[in-house]
Backbone as numpy.savetxt, mean C-alpha at the origin, in Angstrom:
# Nx Ny Nz CAx CAy CAz Cx Cy Cz
12.13 -9.80 13.73 11.44 -10.58 12.74 12.31 -11.38 11.97
12.02 -12.60 11.54 12.81 -13.37 10.60 12.54 -13.08 9.44
13.65 -13.39 8.42 13.55 -13.10 6.93 12.21 -13.70 6.48
11.61 -13.01 5.60 10.21 -13.34 5.01 9.11 -13.17 5.67
9.32 -12.51 6.79 7.98 -12.14 7.52 7.13 -11.25 6.76
7.71 -10.37 6.00 6.98 -9.33 5.21 7.36 -9.67 3.76
6.44 -9.69 3.03 6.47 -9.85 1.52 5.68 -8.63 0.87
6.26 -8.09 -0.22 5.56 -7.33 -1.19 5.41 -7.84 -2.52
3.97 -7.59 -3.09 3.64 -8.15 -4.24 3.08 -6.87 -5.08
3.12 -6.81 -6.32 2.70 -5.83 -7.17 2.21 -6.22 -8.42
1.34 -5.48 -9.05 0.91 -5.73 -10.37 0.93 -4.36 -11.13
1.02 -4.32 -12.59 1.12 -3.12 -13.38 -0.26 -2.96 -14.04
-0.99 -1.95 -13.94 -2.20 -1.73 -14.44 -2.28 -1.10 -15.96
-1.76 -1.77 -16.98 -1.60 -1.30 -18.18 -2.91 -1.43 -18.91
-3.65 -2.49 -18.66 -4.96 -2.94 -19.36 -6.09 -3.30 -18.21
-7.24 -3.35 -18.71 -8.32 -3.85 -17.88 -8.15 -5.50 -17.82
-8.63 -6.05 -16.71 -8.78 -7.47 -16.61 -9.83 -7.90 -17.63
-9.62 -9.11 -18.25 -10.75 -9.76 -18.74 -12.02 -9.86 -17.98
-13.20 -9.57 -18.49 -14.32 -9.54 -17.67 -14.67 -10.62 -16.73
-14.12 -11.98 -17.28 -14.33 -13.21 -16.63 -13.45 -13.29 -15.46
-12.30 -12.67 -15.64 -11.32 -12.75 -14.46 -11.69 -11.66 -13.39
-12.22 -10.44 -13.96 -12.70 -9.54 -12.93 -13.71 -10.01 -12.22
-14.69 -10.68 -12.70 -15.84 -11.06 -12.09 -15.53 -12.27 -11.22
-14.58 -13.33 -11.66 -14.15 -14.32 -10.93 -13.63 -13.91 -9.38
-12.73 -12.83 -9.46 -12.12 -12.36 -8.20 -13.25 -11.60 -7.39
-14.05 -10.77 -8.14 -14.94 -9.98 -7.37 -16.00 -10.90 -6.74
-16.49 -11.88 -7.25 -17.43 -12.83 -6.81 -17.13 -13.61 -5.54
-15.69 -13.66 -5.18 -15.24 -14.15 -4.07 -15.25 -13.33 -2.95
-15.39 -12.10 -3.22 -15.47 -10.98 -1.96 -16.89 -10.84 -1.55
-16.96 -10.49 -0.06 -18.26 -10.35 0.35 -18.90 -9.03 -0.22
-20.32 -9.13 -0.11 -21.10 -8.11 -0.93 -20.55 -6.63 -0.45
-20.22 -6.50 0.76 -19.71 -5.11 1.26 -18.58 -4.64 0.60
-17.58 -5.48 0.23 -16.47 -5.13 -0.52 -16.64 -4.97 -1.93
-17.61 -5.86 -2.47 -18.04 -5.53 -4.07 -18.57 -4.33 -3.98
-19.39 -3.78 -3.08 -20.10 -2.41 -3.35 -18.93 -1.39 -3.15
-17.94 -1.50 -2.44 -16.92 -0.66 -2.43 -16.28 -0.42 -3.75
-16.05 -1.41 -4.33 -15.40 -1.45 -5.72 -16.43 -0.75 -6.80
-17.63 -1.18 -6.56 -18.59 -0.46 -7.70 -18.84 1.08 -7.40
-18.52 1.37 -6.15 -18.86 2.82 -5.78 -17.82 3.78 -6.38
-16.57 3.28 -6.80 -15.66 4.13 -7.47 -16.06 4.51 -8.85
-16.02 5.84 -9.11 -16.50 6.47 -10.21 -15.68 6.04 -11.52
-14.29 6.05 -11.26 -13.24 5.77 -12.42 -12.95 4.38 -12.61
-13.06 4.03 -14.00 -12.65 2.52 -14.16 -11.41 2.13 -13.67
-10.35 3.09 -13.65 -9.05 2.73 -13.16 -9.22 2.50 -11.83
-9.94 3.33 -11.01 -9.90 3.00 -9.51 -10.68 1.76 -9.23
-11.73 1.44 -10.05 -12.40 -0.04 -9.66 -11.38 -1.09 -9.91
-10.78 -0.90 -11.08 -9.72 -1.94 -11.23 -8.66 -2.06 -10.33
-8.02 -0.90 -9.90 -6.91 -1.03 -8.81 -7.57 -1.62 -7.50
-8.65 -1.23 -7.24 -9.36 -1.84 -6.01 -9.38 -3.33 -5.96
-10.01 -3.81 -7.15 -10.15 -5.12 -7.25 -8.81 -6.00 -7.41
-7.84 -5.42 -8.34 -6.65 -6.06 -8.38 -5.78 -6.33 -6.86
-5.90 -5.35 -6.11 -5.37 -5.30 -4.72 -5.86 -6.47 -3.95
-7.20 -6.80 -4.10 -7.67 -7.92 -3.48 -7.18 -9.29 -4.21
-7.09 -9.20 -5.54 -6.68 -10.35 -6.34 -5.13 -10.75 -5.87
-4.46 -9.59 -5.86 -2.87 -9.95 -5.23 -2.99 -10.51 -3.93
-3.94 -10.12 -3.06 -3.77 -10.68 -1.70 -4.29 -12.15 -1.81
-5.15 -12.54 -2.68 -5.60 -13.85 -2.92 -4.33 -14.77 -3.37
-3.71 -14.21 -4.29 -2.62 -14.88 -4.93 -1.39 -15.10 -3.86
-1.05 -14.06 -3.21 -0.03 -14.06 -2.26 -0.50 -15.13 -1.17
-1.72 -15.19 -0.77 -2.01 -16.26 0.25 -1.96 -17.66 -0.27
-2.38 -17.85 -1.49 -2.17 -19.06 -2.19 -0.74 -19.57 -2.19
0.30 -18.64 -2.58 1.45 -19.05 -2.73 2.15 -19.29 -1.31
1.52 -18.90 -0.15 1.85 -19.15 1.24 1.12 -20.51 1.73
0.37 -20.97 0.95 -0.35 -22.24 1.16 -1.57 -22.36 2.04
-2.29 -21.01 1.95 -3.55 -20.95 2.62 -4.55 -20.16 1.82
-5.80 -20.50 2.02 -6.85 -19.75 1.24 -7.63 -18.80 2.25
-8.04 -17.60 1.62 -8.51 -16.49 2.52 -10.09 -16.78 2.57
-10.63 -16.65 3.90 -11.84 -16.80 4.20 -12.65 -15.36 4.09
-13.09 -14.92 2.97 -13.43 -13.48 2.70 -14.72 -13.35 3.47
-15.59 -14.41 3.88 -16.65 -14.08 4.65 -16.44 -13.68 5.94
-15.16 -13.59 6.38 -14.75 -13.33 7.76 -14.24 -11.92 7.51
-14.08 -11.15 6.46 -13.42 -9.99 6.29 -14.27 -8.91 7.00
-13.74 -8.17 7.91 -14.38 -7.13 8.60 -13.57 -5.80 8.58
-14.06 -4.65 9.18 -13.34 -3.46 9.23 -13.33 -2.92 10.75
-12.41 -2.42 11.18 -12.38 -2.00 12.48 -12.88 -0.48 12.56
-12.94 0.03 13.82 -13.42 1.27 13.96 -12.80 2.45 13.11
-11.70 2.36 12.48 -11.11 3.11 11.73 -11.15 2.82 10.12
-11.82 1.78 9.82 -12.11 1.52 8.51 -11.01 0.45 7.87
-10.06 -0.10 8.75 -9.04 -0.86 8.51 -9.60 -2.28 8.35
-9.38 -2.94 7.16 -9.86 -4.39 7.03 -8.99 -5.38 7.75
-9.60 -6.50 8.18 -8.88 -7.56 8.76 -9.74 -8.83 8.54
-9.14 -9.90 8.82 -9.91 -11.16 8.81 -10.18 -11.69 10.25
-11.38 -11.62 10.49 -11.79 -12.07 11.72 -11.44 -13.54 12.18
-11.57 -14.38 11.26 -11.08 -15.85 11.58 -9.88 -16.27 11.31
-8.80 -15.09 11.24 -7.57 -15.35 10.82 -7.39 -15.65 9.24
-6.15 -15.34 9.03 -5.93 -15.46 7.41 -4.53 -16.22 7.20
-3.90 -16.64 8.20 -2.61 -17.24 7.83 -1.37 -16.39 7.77
-1.86 -15.04 8.03 -0.79 -14.04 8.24 -1.43 -13.05 9.24
-0.56 -12.17 9.72 -0.94 -11.25 10.85 -1.59 -10.11 10.47
-1.12 -9.55 9.28 -1.67 -8.33 8.75 -1.35 -8.21 7.33
-2.07 -7.38 6.67 -1.96 -6.96 5.25 -2.36 -5.64 4.96
-1.66 -4.92 3.95 -1.99 -3.57 3.64 -1.91 -3.50 1.99
-2.59 -2.52 1.45 -2.76 -2.36 0.09 -2.53 -0.79 -0.35
-1.95 -0.66 -1.53 -1.80 0.84 -1.99 -1.73 0.75 -3.45
-2.16 1.99 -4.07 -2.04 2.01 -5.43 -1.85 3.53 -5.66
-1.09 3.70 -6.78 -0.89 4.97 -7.24 -0.43 4.80 -8.81
-0.84 5.66 -9.68 -0.44 5.69 -11.03 -0.77 4.40 -11.67
0.30 3.61 -12.31 0.07 2.40 -12.92 0.32 1.19 -12.19
0.45 1.19 -10.72 0.70 0.13 -9.93 -0.14 -0.08 -8.74
-0.41 -1.29 -8.47 -0.91 -1.76 -7.09 0.07 -2.57 -6.42
0.17 -2.30 -5.12 1.05 -3.04 -4.21 0.36 -3.47 -2.99
0.76 -4.68 -2.67 0.28 -5.48 -1.48 1.43 -5.95 -0.61
1.40 -5.56 0.72 2.31 -6.10 1.67 1.46 -7.15 2.68
2.20 -8.25 2.94 1.55 -9.04 4.04 2.79 -9.37 4.95
2.24 -9.47 6.29 3.08 -9.60 7.31 2.78 -10.90 8.21
3.79 -11.70 8.43 3.43 -12.87 9.22 3.42 -12.71 10.80
4.00 -11.49 11.07 4.26 -11.19 12.55 3.92 -9.71 12.75
2.72 -9.39 12.98 2.51 -7.78 13.32 2.04 -7.21 12.38
1.91 -5.93 12.82 1.29 -4.90 11.73 2.21 -4.48 10.61
1.66 -4.15 9.54 2.39 -3.60 8.32 1.61 -2.60 7.67
2.41 -1.57 7.10 1.73 -0.58 6.17 2.76 -0.37 5.10
2.09 -0.03 3.87 2.77 -0.06 2.58 2.18 1.24 1.92
2.92 2.07 1.30 2.51 3.19 0.39 3.38 3.24 -0.81
2.65 3.56 -2.07 3.42 3.67 -3.20 2.82 5.08 -3.70
3.74 5.95 -4.20 3.29 7.27 -4.73 4.00 7.39 -6.20
3.13 7.80 -7.01 3.80 8.17 -8.29 4.24 9.69 -8.14
5.34 9.96 -8.55 5.89 11.29 -8.62 5.17 12.18 -9.71
4.59 13.38 -9.21 4.02 14.15 -10.24 4.26 15.52 -9.79
3.72 16.60 -10.53 3.98 17.99 -10.29 3.00 18.51 -9.35
3.49 19.29 -8.42 2.58 19.85 -7.47 3.17 20.97 -6.86
2.41 21.98 -6.02 2.98 23.03 -5.34 3.40 22.76 -3.93
4.67 22.50 -3.77 5.04 22.08 -2.36 4.58 22.80 -1.11
4.51 24.11 -1.52 4.13 24.93 -0.33 2.76 24.68 0.35
1.87 24.04 -0.45 0.58 23.58 -0.22 0.57 22.63 1.08
1.78 21.90 1.10 1.85 20.74 1.97 2.81 20.91 3.10
3.27 22.18 3.47 4.25 22.55 4.40 3.61 22.02 5.90
2.46 22.31 6.16 1.84 22.04 7.51 1.78 20.55 7.75
2.10 19.53 6.75 2.23 18.18 6.96 3.59 17.83 7.45
4.51 18.72 7.64 5.91 18.22 7.98 6.38 19.17 9.31
7.21 18.53 9.86 7.98 19.29 10.99 8.89 20.35 10.33
9.30 21.28 11.15 10.05 22.42 10.51 11.54 21.71 9.98
11.86 20.86 10.70 13.25 20.30 10.36 13.14 19.29 9.03
11.85 18.62 8.95 11.60 17.83 7.85 11.39 18.81 6.51
10.68 19.90 6.88 10.49 20.84 5.69 11.69 21.42 5.06
12.55 21.71 6.12 13.95 22.32 5.75 14.68 21.19 4.97
14.55 20.01 5.35 15.38 19.03 4.62 14.79 18.81 3.21
13.51 19.04 3.05 12.92 18.89 1.74 13.35 20.16 0.90
13.32 21.33 1.40 13.58 22.57 0.55 14.97 22.63 0.36
15.89 22.09 1.11 17.30 22.19 0.84 17.90 21.14 0.15
17.16 20.15 -0.36 17.49 18.96 -1.02 17.71 19.44 -2.54
18.70 18.61 -3.25 18.89 18.93 -4.59 17.70 18.59 -5.57
16.83 17.81 -5.03 15.58 17.59 -5.55 14.32 17.56 -4.54
13.93 18.90 -4.35 12.82 19.05 -3.35 11.57 18.26 -3.63
11.25 18.17 -4.90 9.94 17.26 -5.23 10.18 15.92 -4.87
11.45 15.26 -5.30 11.58 14.09 -4.94 11.69 13.64 -3.45
12.38 14.57 -2.81 12.57 14.45 -1.35 11.06 14.59 -0.63
10.30 15.45 -1.18 8.95 15.60 -0.62 8.15 14.18 -0.83
8.15 13.47 -2.13 7.31 12.37 -2.29 7.83 11.27 -1.40
9.42 11.22 -1.03 9.93 10.19 -0.36 9.42 10.36 1.04
9.47 11.60 1.72 8.96 11.77 3.04 7.51 11.50 3.29
6.73 11.95 2.19 5.17 11.76 2.24 4.96 10.26 2.36
5.69 9.47 1.49 5.56 8.07 1.37 5.68 7.36 2.74
6.76 7.86 3.47 7.17 7.18 4.69 6.15 7.53 5.78
5.59 8.79 5.93 4.54 9.20 6.68 3.24 8.31 6.36
2.88 8.06 5.14 1.80 7.43 4.88 1.92 5.79 5.32
2.99 5.29 5.14 3.23 3.89 5.33 3.11 3.77 6.86
3.76 4.56 7.53 3.83 4.58 9.04 2.37 4.59 9.62
1.45 5.65 9.06 0.29 5.78 9.51 -0.62 4.53 9.36
-0.38 4.09 7.98 -1.24 2.69 7.58 -0.71 1.59 8.47
0.42 1.48 8.92 0.88 0.47 9.71 0.15 0.54 11.20
0.17 1.72 11.76 -0.46 2.06 13.01 -2.05 1.68 12.86
-2.65 1.98 11.65 -3.95 1.59 11.56 -5.16 2.48 12.04
-4.73 3.77 12.29 -5.82 4.56 12.76 -6.22 5.80 11.87
-5.57 5.58 10.45 -6.19 6.41 9.43 -5.83 7.83 9.61
-6.72 8.57 9.14 -6.63 10.00 9.15 -6.82 10.70 10.46
-6.90 9.96 11.57 -7.06 10.38 12.84 -5.64 10.81 13.23
-4.57 10.42 12.67 -3.16 10.77 12.96 -2.81 11.88 11.99
-2.54 13.06 12.43 -2.09 14.06 11.21 -0.69 13.79 10.81
-0.40 13.86 9.56 0.78 13.70 8.96 2.02 14.38 9.76
1.78 15.59 10.31 2.68 16.46 10.84 3.41 15.64 12.22
2.44 14.85 12.80 2.54 14.08 13.92 3.62 13.00 13.89
3.92 12.51 12.49 4.72 11.43 12.12 6.19 12.05 12.01
7.06 11.85 12.90 8.34 12.48 12.87 9.39 11.50 12.23
10.04 11.80 11.19 10.85 11.03 10.35 12.30 10.94 10.86
12.85 9.80 11.29 14.23 9.78 11.56 14.91 8.94 10.50
16.10 8.51 10.71 16.86 7.69 9.79 16.53 6.12 9.97
15.74 5.64 8.97 15.15 4.33 9.27 14.06 4.02 10.17
13.64 4.92 10.86 12.47 4.88 11.84 11.72 6.21 11.67
10.43 6.06 12.30 9.66 7.27 12.39 8.82 7.04 13.72
8.66 8.33 14.30 8.16 8.34 15.65 6.74 9.09 15.60
5.77 8.33 16.30 4.33 8.85 16.47 4.13 8.86 17.99
4.10 10.13 18.74 4.04 10.22 20.11 5.09 9.18 20.70
4.62 8.21 21.45 5.54 7.27 22.09 5.97 6.06 21.35
5.25 5.83 20.14 5.39 4.77 19.27 6.55 4.89 18.23
7.33 3.87 17.97 8.31 4.04 16.87 8.08 2.84 16.04
8.31 3.16 14.76 8.12 2.24 13.59 9.40 2.36 12.61
9.65 1.16 12.20 10.64 1.16 11.27 10.24 1.32 9.84
10.99 1.77 9.01 10.69 1.86 7.54 11.65 1.51 6.74
11.32 1.05 5.53 12.24 0.67 4.35 11.83 1.32 3.07
12.68 2.06 2.53 12.39 2.50 1.10 12.91 1.40 0.10
11.98 1.02 -0.63 12.19 -0.21 -1.55 12.34 0.32 -2.95
13.54 -0.11 -3.55 13.97 0.32 -4.91 12.73 -0.43 -5.96
12.22 0.67 -6.59 11.06 0.33 -7.47 11.26 0.96 -8.89
10.26 1.43 -9.47 10.25 2.02 -10.81 10.75 3.50 -10.80
11.20 3.96 -11.79 11.42 5.35 -11.83 10.37 6.18 -11.73
10.37 7.22 -11.04 9.38 8.11 -10.66 8.27 7.72 -9.79
8.65 6.56 -9.10 7.75 5.97 -8.02 8.60 5.91 -6.78
7.79 6.23 -5.66 8.33 5.99 -4.26 7.56 4.85 -3.74
8.16 3.76 -3.06 7.68 2.61 -2.42 8.24 2.49 -0.99
7.38 2.55 0.08 7.85 2.51 1.50 6.97 1.36 2.17
7.65 0.46 2.91 6.99 -0.30 3.90 7.43 -0.04 5.22
6.47 -0.07 6.21 6.68 0.28 7.73 6.05 -0.74 8.57
6.56 -1.09 9.71 6.32 -2.07 10.62 6.95 -1.77 11.90
6.56 -2.34 12.98 7.09 -2.14 14.31 8.56 -2.41 14.33
8.87 -3.60 13.54 10.15 -4.16 13.43 10.37 -4.58 11.99
11.62 -4.40 11.47 11.94 -4.89 10.11 13.21 -5.58 10.06
13.29 -6.66 9.26 14.53 -7.45 9.11 15.57 -6.66 8.35
16.76 -6.73 8.60 17.70 -5.89 7.92 17.88 -6.47 6.41
17.27 -7.56 6.23 17.40 -8.14 4.67 16.48 -7.20 3.76
16.94 -7.00 2.52 16.02 -6.29 1.61 14.75 -6.92 1.33
13.78 -6.09 1.02 12.57 -6.61 0.63 12.55 -6.45 -0.90
12.40 -7.59 -1.64 12.22 -7.36 -3.26 10.66 -7.70 -3.54
10.25 -6.73 -4.06 8.73 -6.97 -4.52 8.71 -8.03 -5.66
7.63 -8.85 -5.52 7.27 -9.94 -6.41 6.33 -9.40 -7.43
6.59 -9.49 -8.81 5.62 -9.11 -9.89 4.74 -10.14 -10.02
3.35 -9.96 -9.93 2.27 -10.85 -10.09 1.49 -10.46 -11.41
1.95 -9.56 -12.00 1.23 -9.02 -13.29 0.79 -10.12 -14.20
1.78 -11.13 -14.44 1.45 -12.24 -15.23 0.73 -13.15 -14.81
0.17 -13.27 -13.39 -0.70 -14.15 -12.86 -2.23 -13.87 -12.98
-2.52 -12.76 -13.58 -3.74 -12.05 -13.89 -4.25 -12.16 -15.33
-5.25 -12.44 -15.68 -5.80 -12.53 -17.11 -6.24 -11.13 -17.52
-5.40 -10.46 -18.41 -5.77 -9.24 -18.89 -6.20 -9.22 -20.28
-7.06 -8.03 -20.33 -7.73 -7.91 -21.70 -6.74 -7.35 -22.63
-7.00 -7.26 -24.04 -6.03 -6.84 -24.91 -6.11 -5.24 -25.04
-7.20 -4.62 -24.76 -7.30 -3.12 -24.93 -6.57 -2.43 -23.82
-6.21 -1.24 -23.85 -5.54 -0.42 -22.79 -6.68 0.15 -22.09
-6.22 0.28 -20.77 -7.04 1.02 -19.74 -7.14 2.53 -19.96
-8.51 3.07 -19.94 -8.62 4.40 -20.12 -7.99 5.13 -18.96
-7.30 6.36 -19.22 -6.81 7.12 -18.16 -7.74 8.12 -17.60
-8.89 8.20 -18.32 -10.00 9.27 -18.01 -10.49 8.97 -16.49
């Protein structure tokens, strides 16, 4: 892949969007996608879902093309794609905590995952890892950090493959800079981001150049009040 084939964009969800901005982006989506957003019970989840689509629109505009949302479809695994083409080969969206991230790829599949580090009982997730991976987590100086790092890699790879939860996390075997699923191999990059967040991009191939996330927070029209965390 040539430099620039994969780009990452993000926005910080500190506040809700102004209603006019929210509605403006939402109205550009097909009704099926609007319903998906409306079905989220929490305001924060509705906001994250809409902002992910808005970032995709902005990213496309920056690359010199407009998205035909009427052609947005989902495959058998629920993964969205543009049937009429979109000016890029693939895209993927993730959100966690206060951030929404979007990856677009000009050549081939891409997966992205962001995880906000939090407290959890590690033992509850042992079956998601190979024995070697689990040993690496438990013997780390920071087991919780190593857990989230490994989890993020697996999620990004699975999202790049595009078959959703049909692939168990334990079937993703993590190597150094790559992960293997059966006979398939995917490259991954851990991207330097905010403290207490892990961010990973995965694709069949990745340029050796670093991926620097582009902050699009200021490209959206935010309201003055803070977003409810409930």
